[in-house]
N, C-alpha and C positions, 0 to 999 in steps of 0.2 A: 750549643755551647757545651764545654766539658762538664760544667756543673749540672747540666740537665740530661745529657745523653750518656755520660760515662765514657766518652771516646778517649782516645789516647791523649795524654797530657801534651800541651804545647811545649816544645823544647826551647829553653831560654839560654842563650850563650852570653854569659857575663864576662866581658873581656878584661883580662889583667895584663897590664904593662908596667914597667918599673916606675912610671910617673903616677900611677893610680894611687888614690887616697883610700886607705884601708877601711875607714869608717863607712864611707858610702858603699864600697864594694860589699863588705860583709853585711851591712844593713839591708841592702837590696836582696842579698842571698837569703838571709834569715826570714825576711818578711814574705818573700815569694815562695819559700819552701815550707811555710807554717802549715799548709794544708796536709802535709805528710805527717807531721807530728801531732797536730790537733785538728782532727776532722771537723770539730764544731766551729772552727774558724770560717767555714763556708756557710754559716748560718743555718746549718741543718739541711742544706739543699744539695750538697756535693755528693755525687755518686763515685767520683774519683778526683784526686788532686788535679787542678787545672794546669799546673806547670811542673816541669821537670827542669830544674835550674842547675847549670854546670858552670864552673869557673874555667874559662878557656884562654889559651894563649898560644904563642908561637911554638912552645914546647912544654911538655909536662914537667912536673916536679916543683920544688920550692922556688919561689920568686920573691925577692925582697922589694917591697913597694916604697913609695916616697916617704912613708913614715918610718922606714927602716925596720918594718915588721914583715916577716915572710908570710905568704899564703901559699897554698898548694894548688897549682894549676892541674885540673883534673883531666883535661883533654887538650890535645894540640889541634889547631884549626885545620891542619892538613887531613885529619881523620874525620872531619865533619863535612859531609856532603850537602847537608841542608839543615836549616834551623828555622824556627818560627819567629823568634825575637832575638835581636842583637842589642845588648846594652853596654855602652862604654861609660863607666863611672867617672866621678870627678878625678881630674888629674892636677898635679901641682906643677906650676910653671916656675922655672928658675928666673933669675934676673935677665937672662938672655932671651926670655920668651919661649915660644914654641919652635922647636927645630923640625922642619919638614923632612919628609923622605926617610925617616928612621925605620919605618915599619912597612915596606912595600908589599910584602907577602900578606900582611894583615889587611892592608887597604884593598888589595885585589880580592881577598876572601870576603870582605864585607860587601863589595860590589856584586860578587857572585851570589851571595846569600840574598841580597836585595832582588836580583834578577829572578830568583826562584820564589820570591813572594814574602820574604821576611820583613817584619817591622824593624826599623833601624832607629835606635833611641840613644840619647845621651843624657847624662845627669850632670848638671852644672858645667864644668869646663871640659867634659868629655867631648864636646863638639869640636874642639881643636883637632882631635884625631879624625873624627868623622868628616870634617870639612875637606880633608885631603881626597876623599872618595869622589868629589864632584857632585854627589847626589844632592847636596844642599845648595848648589849654585842657584841664586835668584829665588830660593825658597826661604820664607821667614823662619827665624830661629830665635832662641834665647840663649844667654850665656851668663855666667856670674858677673854681676855689675862691676866687680873689681877688676875683671879682665876685659871689660867691654871695649876700651880704646885699643888695646893691643890686638884684640880679635878683629876689630874693624880695620886696623892697619895690615894685619896678616891676611885676612880674607875679605877684601872690600866687595867681593861679588855676592856675599851673603848678608841680607838685611837682618840685623840683630836687634832685638827688643829686650834689653836686660831688665826692664821693669816688669816683664811678663813672667808669670810662674811657669806656665806650660804653653808651648806652641806646637801645634799639630799641622803638618803640611804634607805635600805630596798628593799625587792623583788618587791614591788609596788611603789617605790619612795614615801613611806608613812611615813618615819621617817625623819623629817626636823628640823635642828637646825640653828639658826642664832648666830652671834658672839657678839662682844662688844656693849653694850648699844644701840645706835640709829640704829643698823642694824635691829631692828624690822621693820624699813621702808622696807628693802629688803625682809623680810619675808612676810609682808602683800602684797606688790606689786607682789611678786611671786605667792601668793595664788590667788590674783585677776586675774593676767594674766592666771594662770592655769585653773581657773574655769569660768572666765568672758571674757577673751580675752585680747590681748595686748593693744588694743585701750582703754579699760576701765582702765587698769593699768596706761597707760600714762596720761589719763585724770585726774585720782585721784592724780598722782604724781604732776601734774601741780597745781591742786586745792589746795593741802596742802603744796606745795613747798617741797615735799619729794625728796630724792635723793637715787639713787643706788650707793653703795660704790664700784664702778667698779675697783678701784685701790687696793682693798683688805684692810686689816687692818694693814699691816706691817708699813705704815707711822705713825700710832698712837701708836705703841708699844714702850715702853721705856725699854731699856736693863738694867737689874739689875743682876749682876753676883751672882751665888749661893754662899751663905756663911754659909750654915748649914751642911757642910761636915765634920768638925772637924779636918781637916788637917792644923795644925798651920803654917807649912812652906808655904803652898799654900795661906793661909789667909794673911800672911805677904806680899807675892808677890802681891796679889790683892789690899791690902791697899796701897802699894807703887805705883803701876801702876795707881791707881785712880787719882793721882795728878802728875804723871810723864809720862803720856802717849805720850807726844810729843817728848821725847828724842830720839836720834838716837839709833838704835839697842836695843829696849826695851826688847826684849825676852832674848837676851844675858845678859843684865844687871840684869834681874830678876833671871836668873840662877846663875850668879856670886854672887848676894846678898844672895841667898838661901843656898849656901855652898853645894849643892847637885850636883851629876853628871848630865850632860845634859840629858841623856836618862831617868834617874830616875825622874828628875824634870818634864820633859814633860809628862811622864806617870802618875805621881801623879796629876799634874795639870789637865790633861784631865779627869781623873777619878773623881776628886773632883768637877769640874765646868761643865763638859759636853762639854767643848770646848778646842781645842788646844790653847796653849799660843798665837800663831799668830792670830787665830780667835778671841780670847778674847780681845787682844789689838785693833784689827780692830773695834770690837763692841764698845769699850770704846771711841775710837777716833770719830767714826761716831755719837755717842750720843752727844759728845761735839760739833761737827759740827752742829747737829740739833739745839742745844740750841743757837748757834751763828746765824744761819739762822733765827731763830724765833725772836731773841731779838736785833739783831744789823743790821746795814746797810753795814757791811763789805763785800767786794767783795768775790766771791767764791774762787778765787785764794788765797786771803789773808787767808781765813778760812782754806783752804787746807794746807797752810804752817803752820798756827798756831797749827793745831792738829797733825802735824807730817809728812805731805806728801809734798815733794818738787815737785813731779810730779802731777800737777793739773788734768791732763787727767786721770791718774790712780785713783785719788780721786773721780772724777765724776763717773767713772765706778763702783767703789766699793760702792759709796753712792747709786747709782741706784739699784745695786744688793741687797743691804741690805734693802732699804726702798721701793723699787719699784717705786720711783719717782726720777727725776733728782733733783739736789740741787735747781735749779731755780723754778721748780714746787713745791718743798717742801716749799720753802720760800713763794711762792704765796698763798699756802693753809694755812699755820700756822702763818705767820707773822700777828700780830694784826693790823687790818686795821684802817685807819684814815678816819672818816666820815666827810663830809662837813656839815656845818650848812646852811640851805637854808634860805635866808632873805625874809621877806615879800616884795612883789612887791608894788611899788607905783602905785595905780590904775590910778591916773591922768596922769601918764607918759606912761601908757600902750598904745600900738597902735595895731591895728588889723593886 
């Protein structure tokens, strides 16, 4: 590996297109280039920097990104005959979603780099561009959970797991995707560990206060039931349960209000929403519990009762199964912290 042998650094092509998000692009650039500025970032083991990172695009020069901030594209892809790692950072989708076939030259270049052995990586929504290469067809991937449905509609041939932080696929483990937003931390730390060693990755994580999202992304995901199905009876049930989720026997009440036979209602509800009525109610209740854990100081037992569960132990198990965190751990992570104001010390009163 570069950290042990001093061999030529791996060339990293960080792709810039107008839809790219500047924070992800520049964050990846700075972290992977830290070995040049701070050799100690390699944990004292580096004989030479493991990476040489360049911002690449269809042409060189200033390029305004989705945030309306320009970056400088250092090399055009036509001049790059080979590279070791291709990374497409987060991109911002408009209301119309992702428009295919805008970057045919870039797609062909990524395919060519892959044929020559490059790792092909996406951060967050960057997978929308890479999906056009066909490399990820039938290969598991992840994507920002906020774009999960539109990704599934746009690329049904790619199995996506938005709750996963990092998904590694391909015959050579060369197709790598990271999930929502700041999971580019996990992507970069994975690449550093893979090519420069665990010590280097741990040192960089400490230096930048980066974190591995070891609990997955389920705690961050907000449940929103599907409402684009066109079944008005199911839609009415969804509207009602959104504000009556805590009532006793909510599924039975939805069936009664629908006027449909029980079997018919359950079949249509599952077809329309992708969830059984019971699972749907549980999702709605847990979402309300999450809000109360985030915004109030109510006890977990009180929250359990408020959202419709008299058995607090069952509520705790269901919450953990849904979010991958206990209610207490969830509150600790997402409750807005209160920071103390440090007062200036009176120097005359200080003692050694």
